[in-house]
Steps between C-alpha positions, in 0.01 A plus 500: 500500500665733752605842378859613532561760770875518426686401187877497553727473199880452489540677834854573613647690791869578551637673809843660488700448819812700430658326201298182552176431314239304693234342277194483726261398220584336167248479214195434718177423312180457704129558503313560826124461475215690663392364837775241541691418817864476384798387705856591397755251631877511487815546705635838608640684202279319249325822391167462680499839674633678192218353292242598763636854523485548122145362481407736784650807335765543772787426259556514125662231286815533294333330205173341398136595553237475772141549392224551758170432327524743205767725654872452429652578840852504362413811296355689797679794660539537877168683533327222308658231718400689815139517379510130410628401847246721674198379303571137418761341729502392862829405669565274799856456621672280757509790746172673565591871473213609722504843662533436878302807607192404296243233578440211262202670337692828471791319331256358245328836453830653382454313173126554464547876529688506166305231315237549232258226615618379840354244733385611842810452722298301752373272222858440384599398854198271529609334173820390678313407821616802702181701536511474879861628509455812289557744788822335617844647431770291329683446830183336635484253210693179434724466197233309310238759586727780384557318171125462456460875560759550225293276270183693587680825420617360166155375391299798627556691176361201305815432297494280191813321621639428846879448505639326809874465566561229765183593694550212746881521516509653850222283644476158662306225322166536678500879460612469138201276426261767631666759275478266199131445576450877480676512161295207369177670615593823321576305182177299505254761630632813329648330194828683556787354301749402771872439449699364794879467521618233741789265575247253640409253225203373704313826433494410131235239578240776552576668166335492158845539346853442629785684327853384583798727445874440516786726395261761359316254277162329515585131528149355534134604498249263659125542455300350785136389488477381860592742777550436868377732771773656717415262787551202271856602408782267607777725629 
């Protein structure tokens, strides 16, 4: 029986845009288990990114509770959320946010310098099949290679959870597959709970669990026993 990494109860988030209330999340109840590969599917505006940001400690809900293992994140102050993000969470976004003047290994080392039990930066790059490119600058790398550097940077602090917001959104299919292979390797070899937001329903076929959202609500949760490799996906 898998242990719960996150327990989410009656989660709500309301944004105020002038006099208009935007309900980004409405009474969301979920459990995310240790070591799973989870895909969040849904159209733009369904609440996927808001949910990811709250799980990651980047945003706070209007109502409800998020529990990380035995810690109630929704009771934490800003210092507590900062410590949580630094110690336990890795982020990968659609755009790579690499520092142009630093090499790949130096970009990864930025995270390891502030981590309690970091990986060797070179080892993190080898995990995503970029060991031979570690001394290259971002401008010398393709988009897929830059995204894999971003993944290496995120995993180098050995986070419990890796949160990925449209990690293949800016990439072509063949490059996206290589990036998904890196995420799958991190999940299987490090046991890192991995949550991926995507518009691409095909990516759900490589997940342990698919969570579908619409209009701020969870509309379906699918548990999968058979997973495809990224190269087996039908795009």
